[in-house]
KEKOL-898316 format. One record per residue (C-alpha): residue in one letter; z, y, x. Coordinates in steps of 0.5 Angstrom, whole numbers, padded with zeros to 4 digits, always signed. Layout:
REM residues N
aZYX;...
This chain:
REM residues 1059
m-0109+0159+0056;s-0104+0155+0060;n-0100+0158+0066;p-0098+0153+0072;v-0091+0157+0073;r-0090+0156+0065;t-0092+0149+0065;r-0087+0148+0071;a-0081+0152+0067;i-0082+0147+0061;s-0081+0141+0065;l-0075+0144+0068;a-0072+0147+0062;p-0067+0141+0060;s-0064+0140+0067;l-0063+0147+0069;l-0064+0153+0064;l-0058+0150+0059;i-0053+0149+0064;p-0050+0156+0065;f-0050+0157+0058;l-0046+0150+0057;l-0041+0152+0062;n-0040+0160+0061;p-0042+0162+0053;i-0044+0169+0053;a-0040+0173+0048;a-0043+0180+0045;a-0041+0186+0048;a-0038+0192+0045;a-0045+0195+0043;c-0047+0189+0039;a-0042+0187+0033;v-0043+0180+0031;n-0041+0178+0024;g-0043+0171+0023;q-0050+0170+0023;y-0051+0177+0023;t-0051+0182+0029;v-0052+0189+0029;c-0053+0193+0035;s-0051+0200+0035;a-0051+0206+0040;g-0046+0206+0045;s-0046+0202+0052;p-0052+0198+0053;e-0052+0191+0051;t-0053+0187+0057;t-0052+0179+0055;t-0057+0175+0051;i-0056+0175+0044;g-0057+0167+0042;t-0058+0161+0046;g-0065+0159+0044;n-0065+0152+0040;a-0058+0151+0040;p-0054+0150+0034;g-0052+0156+0031;n-0058+0160+0032;d-0062+0158+0026;d-0062+0164+0021;r-0059+0169+0025;t-0060+0176+0024;v-0061+0182+0029;v-0061+0189+0028;v-0062+0194+0034;k-0060+0201+0031;k-0063+0208+0033;g-0060+0209+0040;a-0058+0202+0041;l-0060+0199+0048;i-0060+0191+0049;n-0062+0191+0057;t-0061+0184+0060;q-0063+0183+0067;d-0065+0176+0069;a-0064+0173+0062;s-0067+0174+0055;a-0065+0179+0051;i-0065+0175+0044;s-0066+0168+0044;l-0066+0165+0037;a-0068+0159+0034;d-0071+0158+0027;r-0072+0163+0021;a-0069+0169+0026;n-0070+0176+0023;i-0070+0181+0028;t-0071+0189+0027;v-0071+0194+0032;k-0070+0200+0029;s-0073+0207+0031;g-0070+0209+0037;g-0067+0202+0039;t-0069+0198+0045;v-0069+0191+0047;s-0071+0190+0054;n-0070+0185+0060;h-0072+0185+0068;a-0074+0178+0069;v-0075+0176+0076;e-0074+0168+0076;l-0076+0163+0072;h-0070+0162+0066;g-0070+0162+0059;f-0067+0158+0054;y-0074+0155+0052;g-0076+0154+0059;t-0082+0158+0058;g-0080+0164+0062;t-0075+0169+0062;n-0078+0173+0055;t-0075+0179+0052;i-0075+0176+0045;e-0076+0169+0043;f-0075+0165+0037;q-0078+0158+0034;n-0080+0157+0027;n-0081+0162+0021;g-0078+0168+0024;t-0079+0175+0023;l-0079+0181+0028;t-0080+0188+0026;v-0081+0194+0031;e-0080+0200+0027;a-0084+0206+0030;g-0080+0209+0036;g-0077+0202+0037;k-0079+0198+0044;v-0079+0191+0046;l-0080+0191+0054;s-0081+0186+0059;k-0079+0190+0066;g-0079+0184+0071;t-0083+0182+0076;e-0084+0175+0073;d-0091+0174+0071;i-0089+0169+0065;a-0083+0173+0062;e-0087+0176+0056;a-0084+0181+0052;v-0084+0177+0046;n-0085+0169+0046;l-0086+0165+0040;q-0084+0158+0041;g-0086+0155+0034;t-0090+0157+0028;g-0089+0161+0021;n-0087+0167+0025;v-0089+0174+0023;i-0089+0180+0028;t-0089+0187+0025;n-0090+0192+0030;s-0090+0200+0029;g-0087+0201+0036;l-0088+0199+0043;i-0088+0192+0045;q-0090+0192+0053;a-0090+0187+0059;k-0090+0190+0066;n-0093+0184+0069;a-0094+0178+0064;a-0097+0178+0057;a-0094+0183+0051;i-0094+0177+0046;w-0095+0170+0047;f-0095+0164+0043;q-0093+0157+0045;n-0094+0153+0038;t-0099+0148+0038;s-0100+0147+0031;g-0099+0152+0025;s-0100+0159+0025;n-0096+0166+0027;t-0098+0173+0025;v-0098+0179+0028;i-0099+0186+0025;n-0099+0192+0029;t-0099+0198+0025;q-0102+0205+0026;t-0096+0207+0030;g-0096+0200+0034;v-0097+0199+0041;i-0098+0193+0045;e-0099+0193+0052;a-0100+0189+0058;p-0103+0189+0065;v-0108+0183+0063;n-0107+0180+0057;a-0103+0184+0051;i-0103+0177+0047;g-0104+0170+0049;s-0103+0163+0047;s-0102+0156+0050;g-0103+0151+0045;d-0108+0150+0039;g-0104+0154+0034;a-0107+0159+0030;v-0106+0167+0031;d-0107+0172+0025;f-0107+0178+0028;t-0108+0185+0025;n-0109+0191+0029;k-0108+0198+0026;g-0105+0201+0032;k-0107+0201+0040;v-0108+0195+0044;i-0108+0196+0051;g-0110+0189+0055;n-0114+0183+0053;l-0113+0179+0047;l-0113+0171+0049;f-0113+0166+0043;s-0113+0159+0044;g-0115+0153+0040;g-0113+0155+0034;d-0117+0157+0028;d-0115+0165+0029;t-0116+0171+0025;m-0116+0178+0028;r-0116+0184+0023;i-0118+0190+0026;y-0117+0197+0022;t-0121+0203+0023;g-0117+0208+0028;s-0115+0202+0032;t-0116+0201+0039;v-0117+0195+0044;q-0117+0197+0051;g-0119+0190+0053;s-0123+0184+0052;v-0122+0179+0045;d-0123+0172+0046;g-0122+0168+0040;g-0122+0161+0044;t-0124+0154+0042;g-0122+0154+0034;n-0126+0156+0028;n-0124+0164+0028;q-0126+0170+0024;l-0126+0177+0026;i-0124+0182+0020;l-0126+0189+0020;s-0122+0193+0016;g-0119+0200+0014;a-0122+0206+0010;g-0124+0211+0016;t-0129+0209+0021;g-0129+0205+0027;t-0133+0202+0033;l-0133+0196+0036;d-0137+0195+0042;t-0140+0188+0043;s-0145+0191+0048;v-0141+0189+0054;s-0141+0182+0056;g-0135+0178+0054;y-0132+0184+0050;i-0132+0180+0044;a-0133+0172+0044;g-0130+0166+0041;f-0131+0168+0033;q-0135+0164+0029;t-0134+0169+0023;l-0135+0176+0022;i-0132+0179+0016;k-0132+0187+0014;d-0127+0189+0008;d-0124+0195+0006;t-0128+0201+0004;g-0129+0204+0011;t-0134+0204+0016;w-0135+0200+0022;t-0140+0200+0028;l-0142+0194+0032;n-0145+0197+0038;g-0148+0191+0041;i-0150+0184+0038;l-0146+0179+0034;p-0144+0174+0040;d-0142+0167+0037;v-0142+0169+0030;q-0144+0164+0025;t-0142+0167+0019;a-0142+0174+0017;e-0140+0178+0011;v-0140+0185+0009;a-0135+0184+0003;n-0133+0192+0002;g-0135+0198+0006;k-0140+0199+0011;l-0142+0195+0017;i-0147+0199+0022;l-0151+0194+0027;t-0154+0198+0033;g-0155+0192+0038;d-0161+0187+0037;n-0159+0181+0033;s-0166+0179+0031;a-0164+0172+0035;y-0158+0171+0030;a-0159+0165+0026;g-0152+0164+0022;q-0151+0166+0015;f-0150+0174+0014;t-0148+0176+0007;v-0147+0183+0004;d-0142+0183-0002;a-0143+0187-0008;p-0138+0193-0006;g-0141+0192+0001;t-0146+0196+0005;l-0150+0193+0011;e-0153+0199+0015;a-0158+0198+0021;r-0165+0199+0024;a-0170+0194+0023;q-0169+0192+0030;s-0162+0191+0029;l-0161+0186+0023;p-0161+0179+0023;s-0167+0175+0021;a-0164+0173+0014;i-0159+0176+0010;t-0156+0175+0003;d-0156+0181+0000;n-0151+0182-0006;g-0149+0189-0004;l-0153+0194-0001;v-0157+0193+0006;r-0159+0200+0009;f-0165+0201+0014;a-0163+0207+0018;q-0170+0207+0021;t-0170+0214+0025;d-0176+0211+0029;d-0181+0206+0027;g-0179+0198+0026;t-0181+0192+0023;y-0177+0187+0019;a-0180+0180+0018;g-0174+0177+0016;l-0172+0174+0009;l-0168+0179+0004;s-0165+0175-0002;g-0159+0176-0007;t-0157+0180-0012;g-0157+0187-0008;s-0161+0192-0006;i-0164+0196+0000;e-0164+0203+0002;k-0169+0206+0007;t-0166+0213+0011;g-0169+0216+0017;a-0175+0219+0018;g-0179+0213+0021;t-0183+0208+0018;l-0180+0201+0016;t-0185+0195+0015;l-0182+0190+0011;a-0186+0184+0013;p-0183+0178+0011;t-0185+0171+0014;a-0183+0167+0008;p-0188+0165+0004;g-0185+0167-0002;g-0183+0174+0001;n-0176+0177+0000;t-0172+0175-0007;y-0167+0181-0007;s-0167+0183-0014;g-0163+0189-0014;g-0168+0194-0012;t-0171+0199-0007;l-0168+0206-0006;i-0173+0210-0001;t-0169+0217+0001;q-0172+0218+0007;g-0178+0216+0012;t-0183+0211+0010;v-0183+0204+0007;n-0189+0200+0009;i-0191+0194+0005;s-0197+0189+0005;a-0195+0185-0001;d-0191+0186-0007;n-0186+0181-0006;a-0184+0185+0000;l-0180+0189-0005;g-0176+0183-0007;a-0176+0180-0014;p-0181+0183-0019;a-0175+0185-0023;g-0172+0190-0018;g-0174+0197-0018;v-0177+0202-0013;t-0173+0209-0013;f-0175+0215-0009;n-0171+0220-0007;g-0175+0224-0002;g-0178+0218+0002;t-0185+0214+0002;l-0188+0208+0000;q-0194+0206+0004;l-0199+0200+0003;g-0201+0196+0008;n-0206+0192+0004;n-0209+0192-0003;l-0204+0190-0008;d-0201+0192-0014;l-0193+0193-0016;a-0190+0188-0021;a-0191+0190-0028;t-0183+0189-0029;r-0181+0193-0023;a-0179+0200-0025;i-0181+0206-0021;t-0176+0212-0021;i-0177+0219-0018;g-0171+0222-0016;t-0170+0230-0016;d-0172+0230-0009;g-0179+0227-0011;g-0183+0221-0008;t-0189+0219-0004;i-0194+0213-0005;d-0199+0213+0001;t-0204+0208-0001;q-0207+0209+0006;q-0215+0206+0005;f-0212+0201+0000;s-0212+0201-0008;s-0206+0199-0012;t-0205+0199-0020;l-0198+0201-0023;s-0198+0198-0030;q-0191+0200-0031;a-0189+0207-0033;v-0186+0212-0027;t-0180+0215-0030;g-0175+0221-0027;s-0174+0228-0026;g-0178+0229-0019;a-0185+0230-0016;l-0189+0224-0015;t-0194+0225-0009;k-0200+0221-0007;l-0202+0220+0000;g-0208+0216+0003;s-0215+0216+0002;g-0215+0210-0003;m-0214+0210-0010;l-0207+0209-0014;t-0208+0207-0022;m-0203+0209-0026;n-0203+0205-0033;g-0196+0207-0036;a-0193+0212-0040;s-0190+0216-0034;t-0186+0222-0035;y-0183+0225-0029;g-0184+0232-0026;d-0189+0235-0022;t-0195+0231-0019;n-0198+0232-0012;v-0205+0229-0010;l-0206+0230-0003;g-0211+0225-0001;g-0215+0219-0004;t-0216+0218-0012;l-0210+0218-0017;a-0213+0215-0023;v-0209+0216-0030;g-0211+0210-0034;d-0217+0205-0033;a-0221+0204-0039;q-0216+0199-0042;h-0210+0204-0041;a-0213+0210-0044;s-0206+0212-0047;a-0203+0212-0040;t-0200+0219-0038;i-0197+0222-0032;g-0191+0227-0031;s-0190+0234-0035;g-0190+0238-0029;t-0195+0241-0025;t-0201+0237-0022;t-0204+0239-0016;v-0210+0236-0013;a-0211+0238-0006;d-0218+0239-0002;g-0221+0233-0002;a-0217+0229-0007;t-0219+0227-0014;l-0215+0226-0020;g-0218+0223-0026;g-0219+0217-0031;f-0218+0215-0038;g-0211+0218-0039;t-0207+0224-0040;v-0204+0229-0036;l-0198+0232-0040;g-0197+0238-0036;s-0202+0243-0033;v-0207+0242-0027;n-0208+0246-0021;n-0215+0243-0018;s-0217+0244-0011;g-0221+0238-0010;t-0224+0234-0016;i-0223+0232-0023;a-0227+0226-0025;v-0227+0223-0032;a-0227+0216-0034;n-0233+0212-0031;a-0235+0218-0027;l-0229+0216-0022;p-0233+0211-0017;a-0228+0205-0018;f-0229+0206-0026;s-0237+0206-0025;a-0237+0199-0029;s-0233+0202-0035;s-0235+0205-0041;t-0235+0213-0042;g-0229+0216-0044;s-0224+0222-0045;f-0219+0225-0040;l-0214+0230-0043;i-0210+0236-0040;q-0204+0238-0044;g-0203+0244-0041;n-0207+0249-0037;l-0213+0248-0032;t-0214+0252-0026;n-0220+0250-0023;n-0221+0252-0016;a-0226+0246-0014;t-0230+0241-0018;i-0230+0238-0025;n-0234+0231-0025;l-0236+0228-0032;a-0242+0225-0029;a-0242+0218-0028;a-0247+0215-0023;s-0250+0211-0028;g-0253+0217-0031;t-0249+0215-0038;t-0247+0220-0042;g-0241+0222-0047;n-0235+0223-0042;v-0230+0229-0044;l-0225+0233-0041;n-0220+0236-0046;v-0216+0242-0044;s-0211+0243-0049;g-0209+0250-0046;n-0213+0255-0042;y-0218+0254-0037;v-0219+0259-0031;g-0225+0257-0026;n-0225+0260-0019;n-0232+0259-0016;a-0231+0252-0019;k-0236+0247-0021;l-0237+0243-0027;i-0242+0237-0027;v-0245+0233-0033;n-0250+0228-0035;t-0254+0230-0040;v-0260+0227-0044;m-0265+0232-0044;n-0267+0232-0051;e-0268+0237-0057;g-0260+0237-0058;g-0258+0240-0065;t-0254+0236-0069;a-0248+0232-0067;s-0251+0226-0067;n-0256+0228-0063;q-0252+0230-0057;f-0252+0226-0051;t-0248+0229-0046;d-0242+0230-0042;k-0237+0236-0045;l-0231+0240-0043;v-0227+0242-0049;i-0222+0248-0048;g-0217+0249-0053;g-0215+0256-0051;n-0219+0261-0047;a-0224+0261-0042;s-0224+0266-0036;g-0227+0266-0029;d-0233+0263-0025;t-0235+0256-0026;t-0242+0254-0024;v-0245+0248-0029;i-0249+0243-0025;v-0253+0238-0030;k-0256+0232-0028;p-0261+0231-0033;t-0264+0224-0036;g-0269+0224-0041;l-0276+0226-0043;g-0274+0234-0044;a-0276+0237-0051;l-0276+0244-0055;t-0269+0244-0057;v-0267+0246-0064;g-0261+0249-0067;d-0256+0251-0062;g-0259+0246-0057;i-0254+0241-0053;k-0247+0243-0052;v-0244+0242-0046;v-0238+0247-0046;q-0233+0248-0052;v-0228+0254-0052;n-0224+0254-0058;g-0221+0261-0056;t-0225+0266-0053;a-0229+0266-0047;a-0231+0272-0042;s-0238+0273-0041;g-0241+0269-0035;t-0235+0264-0035;f-0240+0259-0034;h-0247+0259-0031;m-0252+0255-0028;t-0255+0257-0021;a-0259+0251-0020;p-0265+0249-0025;v-0265+0244-0030;q-0271+0241-0031;a-0274+0235-0035;g-0281+0233-0037;a-0285+0239-0038;y-0278+0244-0040;e-0273+0248-0036;y-0266+0248-0040;l-0262+0254-0039;l-0255+0255-0041;y-0253+0260-0046;q-0247+0262-0049;g-0246+0262-0057;g-0248+0258-0062;t-0248+0258-0070;g-0241+0260-0071;r-0239+0258-0064;p-0239+0265-0060;s-0235+0262-0054;d-0239+0255-0053;f-0244+0254-0048;y-0251+0251-0050;l-0257+0248-0046;r-0263+0250-0049;s-0270+0250-0047;s-0272+0257-0049;l-0273+0264-0046;e-0268+0268-0049;n-0266+0276-0048;p-0259+0277-0047;p-0256+0282-0052;v-0250+0287-0052;t-0244+0283-0050;p-0240+0282-0057;p-0233+0285-0058;v-0227+0280-0056;t-0224+0277-0061;p-0216+0275-0061;p-0215+0269-0057;v-0214+0263-0061;t-0207+0259-0060;p-0209+0252-0056;p-0207+0246-0059;v-0203+0242-0054;t-0203+0235-0056;t-0209+0233-0060;p-0215+0231-0055;v-0222+0232-0057;t-0226+0225-0059;p-0232+0224-0054;p-0239+0224-0057;v-0241+0217-0058;t-0245+0214-0052;p-0253+0213-0054;p-0254+0206-0054;v-0260+0207-0049;t-0259+0205-0042;t-0260+0212-0038;p-0265+0211-0032;p-0265+0214-0026;v-0266+0222-0026;t-0273+0221-0022;t-0275+0216-0027;p-0275+0219-0034;p-0273+0213-0039;v-0278+0211-0044;t-0274+0210-0050;t-0274+0218-0051;p-0280+0220-0056;p-0283+0225-0053;a-0282+0232-0056;t-0288+0236-0059;t-0291+0241-0055;p-0292+0248-0058;p-0297+0252-0056;v-0296+0257-0050;t-0298+0263-0054;t-0291+0263-0057;t-0289+0269-0060;p-0284+0273-0055;a-0277+0273-0056;s-0274+0279-0059;p-0269+0284-0056;n-0263+0281-0060;d-0264+0274-0057;a-0258+0270-0054;a-0256+0271-0047;v-0259+0267-0041;i-0255+0264-0036;g-0248+0266-0037;g-0250+0272-0042;t-0246+0272-0049;g-0249+0271-0056;t-0248+0269-0062;t-0254+0265-0065;p-0260+0262-0061;t-0267+0265-0063;p-0271+0260-0066;s-0278+0264-0064;a-0276+0265-0057;p-0281+0262-0052;i-0281+0255-0050;a-0278+0255-0043;y-0283+0251-0039;r-0281+0249-0032;p-0284+0253-0026;a-0288+0247-0024;v-0292+0246-0030;i-0296+0253-0030;g-0299+0250-0023;y-0301+0243-0026;a-0304+0247-0032;l-0308+0252-0029;t-0310+0248-0022;p-0316+0244-0026;s-0319+0251-0028;l-0318+0254-0021;n-0322+0247-0018;i-0327+0248-0023;d-0328+0255-0021;y-0328+0254-0014;g-0334+0248-0015;f-0338+0253-0019;a-0337+0258-0013;i-0340+0254-0008;l-0346+0252-0012;s-0347+0259-0012;r-0354+0262-0014;l-0360+0262-0009;h-0360+0268-0006;e-0353+0268-0004;r-0354+0261-0001;v-0360+0262+0003;g-0362+0269+0002;d-0369+0272-0001;i-0374+0267+0002;a-0379+0269-0002;n-0380+0276+0000;l-0378+0274+0007;e-0384+0269+0008;k-0388+0275+0006;a-0385+0278+0012;q-0384+0272+0017;g-0389+0267+0015;t-0387+0260+0013;h-0383+0256+0017;d-0383+0248+0017;n-0375+0248+0019;g-0369+0252+0018;v-0362+0251+0019;w-0357+0256+0016;g-0350+0258+0014;r-0345+0262+0010;i-0338+0264+0010;g-0335+0267+0004;g-0329+0269+0000;q-0326+0270-0007;n-0320+0273-0010;l-0319+0271-0017;d-0314+0274-0022;a-0314+0270-0029;n-0309+0269-0035;s-0309+0263-0039;g-0306+0265-0046;d-0301+0271-0046;r-0296+0267-0041;f-0299+0264-0035;s-0303+0267-0030;a-0306+0265-0023;d-0308+0269-0017;e-0312+0265-0013;r-0315+0267-0006;t-0321+0262-0004;f-0325+0261+0003;f-0331+0257+0004;a-0336+0255+0010;q-0342+0252+0008;f-0348+0250+0012;g-0355+0247+0011;k-0361+0244+0014;d-0368+0247+0010;w-0374+0243+0010;t-0381+0246+0008;l-0384+0241+0004;a-0390+0245+0002;s-0393+0252+0003;n-0399+0256+0001;p-0402+0261+0005;a-0403+0266-0001;g-0396+0265-0002;g-0391+0260-0005;s-0387+0254-0002;t-0383+0248-0003;h-0376+0247+0000;a-0371+0242+0000;g-0364+0242+0004;v-0358+0239+0005;t-0351+0242+0005;l-0344+0241+0008;t-0338+0245+0005;i-0331+0246+0007;g-0326+0250+0003;s-0319+0252+0002;t-0316+0256-0004;s-0309+0258-0004;a-0306+0260-0011;t-0300+0263-0014;f-0297+0262-0021;e-0293+0266-0026;d-0290+0266-0033;s-0289+0272-0036;a-0284+0270-0041;r-0279+0268-0036;s-0278+0276-0035;l-0274+0275-0041;n-0269+0273-0037;p-0266+0278-0032;t-0264+0272-0027;l-0271+0269-0027;g-0277+0271-0024;t-0284+0271-0027;g-0287+0267-0020;t-0287+0260-0021;g-0290+0257-0016;s-0296+0256-0012;v-0302+0251-0010;e-0306+0250-0004;t-0313+0246-0004;q-0317+0243+0001;a-0324+0241-0001;q-0330+0238+0002;s-0337+0238-0001;l-0344+0235+0000;g-0350+0237-0003;g-0357+0238-0004;y-0362+0242-0006;w-0370+0243-0008;t-0373+0250-0009;k-0380+0252-0011;y-0383+0259-0010;l-0389+0261-0013;k-0394+0266-0010;d-0392+0272-0015;g-0384+0271-0013;s-0382+0267-0019;y-0377+0261-0017;f-0374+0255-0019;d-0368+0252-0016;a-0364+0246-0017;v-0357+0244-0013;a-0353+0238-0014;q-0346+0237-0010;l-0340+0232-0009;t-0333+0235-0008;h-0327+0232-0006;y-0320+0236-0008;r-0313+0235-0005;n-0308+0240-0009;k-0301+0241-0006;y-0296+0244-0011;g-0290+0247-0010;d-0285+0251-0014;v-0280+0256-0014;y-0274+0251-0014;g-0277+0247-0008;g-0280+0242-0012;g-0287+0239-0009;a-0292+0234-0011;s-0299+0232-0008;q-0306+0231-0012;n-0312+0228-0011;g-0319+0229-0015;y-0326+0229-0014;g-0332+0233-0018;t-0339+0233-0018;g-0344+0239-0020;l-0351+0241-0022;s-0354+0247-0022;g-0361+0250-0025;e-0363+0257-0024;v-0370+0261-0025;g-0372+0268-0024;k-0378+0272-0024;p-0379+0279-0021;f-0383+0285-0024;l-0385+0291-0021;i-0382+0297-0025;g-0388+0301-0027;s-0392+0304-0021;t-0386+0303-0016;t-0385+0298-0011;i-0378+0297-0014;a-0378+0290-0018;i-0373+0287-0023;e-0372+0280-0023;p-0369+0277-0029;q-0365+0271-0028;a-0362+0265-0032;q-0358+0259-0029;l-0354+0253-0032;m-0349+0250-0028;y-0345+0243-0030;q-0339+0240-0027;y-0335+0234-0028;l-0328+0234-0025;h-0323+0229-0025;l-0316+0230-0022;n-0311+0224-0021;g-0304+0223-0024;f-0298+0223-0020;n-0290+0224-0021;d-0287+0230-0018;g-0280+0227-0018;i-0278+0230-0025;s-0283+0227-0029;p-0290+0224-0029;v-0296+0228-0029;g-0302+0225-0033;s-0309+0225-0030;t-0314+0230-0032;s-0322+0230-0033;s-0326+0236-0035;n-0333+0237-0037;a-0335+0244-0035;l-0342+0248-0037;r-0343+0255-0035;g-0349+0259-0036;r-0351+0266-0033;a-0356+0271-0035;g-0358+0277-0032;f-0362+0281-0027;r-0363+0283-0020;i-0366+0290-0018;f-0369+0290-0011;k-0374+0293-0006;a-0377+0288-0002;n-0378+0288+0006;l-0377+0295+0008;s-0379+0295+0015;n-0376+0299+0021;d-0380+0303+0025;t-0382+0298+0030;k-0384+0293+0025;t-0380+0288+0028;g-0375+0287+0022;a-0375+0288+0014;l-0369+0289+0009;t-0369+0287+0002;p-0363+0290-0001;y-0361+0289-0008;f-0357+0290-0014;t-0354+0284-0019;a-0352+0285-0026;d-0350+0278-0030;v-0346+0276-0036;l-0343+0269-0035;r-0340+0264-0040;d-0336+0258-0040;f-0339+0254-0046;l-0334+0248-0045;t-0326+0248-0045;p-0323+0244-0039;g-0319+0238-0040;n-0312+0238-0042;t-0306+0237-0037;t-0300+0232-0040;v-0293+0233-0037;d-0289+0227-0039;g-0292+0228-0046;s-0293+0235-0047;t-0300+0237-0047;f-0303+0244-0043;n-0309+0247-0043;g-0310+0252-0037;a-0317+0255-0039;f-0319+0262-0037;s-0323+0267-0041;k-0330+0264-0043;t-0334+0271-0042;w-0334+0276-0036;y-0339+0280-0033;e-0341+0281-0025;l-0344+0287-0022;g-0346+0286-0014;v-0350+0288-0009;g-0353+0285-0003;l-0358+0285+0002;t-0363+0280+0006;t-0366+0282+0013;s-0370+0279+0018;m-0370+0279+0025;g-0376+0278+0029;k-0380+0272+0026;s-0375+0266+0026;s-0368+0269+0024;e-0365+0273+0018;m-0358+0275+0016;y-0356+0276+0009;a-0350+0278+0005;n-0347+0280-0002;v-0341+0283-0005;k-0339+0282-0013;y-0334+0284-0018;s-0332+0281-0024;r-0328+0282-0030;n-0327+0279-0037;i-0331+0281-0043;g-0325+0280-0049;g-0321+0274-0049;d-0316+0273-0043;y-0315+0278-0037;r-0320+0276-0031;r-0322+0280-0025;g-0325+0277-0019;v-0328+0280-0012;f-0333+0276-0008;g-0336+0277-0002;q-0340+0273+0003;v-0345+0273+0009;g-0350+0268+0012;y-0355+0267+0017;k-0361+0263+0018;f-0366+0261+0023;s-0372+0258+0022;w-0378+0255+0026;
């Protein structure tokens, strides 16, 4: 800056300031000794005269040394005033001072304490002092008139009312070095400049006052540990600010005007500098070495910013400029959440520290291009594109931090990924990502987020923690993929799976999904997944692809422990047996198996009687505790139920599905454990070429199994175990395990037929004893009647299946007398309406072989509605002939013990012909009436599908004959002769001449015929009440004669009104 007083002093210098020295030249006092050009001032009396005469002849190349204890102390005059190449040293303890009150000085620039011109040096050692004590405001402690000068201050340069150091030069450069012990102090400007000359200022000590540079290209070096108590203005030149030192320093640029006028900022040396504020006026910034910390908002900075190889730039995202050439390290110290949308280029790296989330969202089309990699040590780095992490060759290193995905993206295959000792986390959020490269290092990898991370490389890091979403180890094209050799932990709700290998042990509290059992891999083929260590399963293993395809295999090289766990498999329910006929998912355990695991089978196929060992779903090469694997839900296919058994031929610890009922034996002794293999996975079975349809629609490509007869020989007590028991070999003669609903489907046609015959009934049960009633009441023209009845039938079909049926019906009729004879006999016709219902429960006695199965299998509820007609002829001797026809609609509603259900409709037609003739027994009034009846029915029940398999329609022809007799005493009158009672006893033998039609369940055929021959014993009565009413009732008991067990009880009551 220009000072008006100083300007006037410069114009007066030739006429005023030189005159005193021309008249009275000053000689050195006794304190300073002059030897030619060399002046030494020692301790003693103060020197009060000026050394030198400015730019006058003889003042070039002068050397002045002010020793310890020496004092140069002038009054209203400069203390030292020399010309070019001056060499001035103020030793420790030495002092140079003046007390200027007026405008004097050899250069006309003020009465300065020390002044010289070009290429000189001033050294103030620690403890030395250069002081301007006067009141003149332009009498600086040091004033340099020219260029090329160097001031090194380790002591004190101080002005009381002026600047401590001032530069007069208008070109060239002068240097000031203020060392660690140096102090430069002035009330306003500690250092100032008048012209366009450059100043190179280094501050390692303390500056008290402003630093005011002018139009030159100035350089200011500030070292860590130094202070500037004032503002810094670089002026109008092209100036640079250099932050140096090995320690730590802070430059507060947050105060407006504190730092201004510097176009270039350079951070060098190994120290750390913090800029508390923005980068004012800076157009080029460079971190050449050490660390530069930015804390202000520099988002508007539009200049160049470069970080060199040894340098580190540290800041929050909000404090960084919008473009950085990073050839060193850019550290995002992100304690809060922030977004950096600028461009990071260069050969350097970035590092994320702090607990906050840094979102790298470069707006440049090509993203960031820095190639030195990314280190995440704390907090989170969020990216929505791979190029946010720089060039594809730049790696990602985790050492405690998290990489978070903001989109579906894959990291470049050339981008190395390393997990440090403090571990690393990948948070997919809801997105998906694939890592083609290997992940290396010694730390643990944690997977967060609900999305899916696929790792296709041969990774070799430490532990793995799957805390959310899905971690897939290898897709179908990368079955050689691996993850770390440490322990893999799968949390509740998380999924681990794929086609690859886990090099260590697994503790699963979520889901392990193998190959295409992972929903994301559903379009892939089946495959295998290998766990080379042990597996502790606290939750679910899912081998079952949603498509129903089979062949997925989970290989566990070590031991397996299930803790209330689940194993889900797809299985084609065929006969099994040989390996080539095994179409199932499978768990293969190289070591021992223990604990508790429920096997859930998702069946496809038609079902069949298994052969050999059946279908292997779990292979245990070591030992397996009894009940380690078991089923709690039924597995049903076609007509069969598949049960899980432990033990096969030569394989005592394997678990098989067999469609047989086997009795558990004594648990065999435990054999010594087998040492598990640790590397070789088991090759999965070949997937059958037939596409498997959904469970509810069995495939049509599997040939139906041959249905054995239901009279299969019961299993012996030494058969293999059922549901978690243990055994060694399956029992070939074990009964077939039919699914519970089959028994109802097989027996219901016979129950429907029996109901139809029950409501066809016989004459005296339908309308009472009309022949004897007419003798008491006379013949009527019309009548209406009704009866209600019920029956209980308990019957076996073969030696396994049985039914317990309860029947109720209500039948109503209208009777017309077509003809009558006063001498006896009449002809009648009528119509009938019947509604009825039956309820039956079913059992399969062979299921008792399995202590976990009950013999009860299900039930059926039948609703029936019938219309019929009859014609009856009574002769005068009591003989009769009765013909009946009826049509019935059936609706059967099935339910089984597993909660399954189905409905079926059908119809039946029936015909009956009955004759009887009474004979008096001797001379008594008791008659015996032989009777014969032949009944026919046709029954058709529609086919249906119960969600497991189709059930074919059933058509049956039934022909039932009855032969027996009735013993009765007719018309026992009461005392008033107003009523008559005819009691009777019946005995009959019944025979079914035809076998009911077969029921086909998905290719397996069943016939539910009951015993063909049985007897019935009954009692009944008919009583007249007056001339128009009658009541009638009877009960019967029936029991089989040979054949299958059959027992029945029938009862009814009826009423008829005639007129």
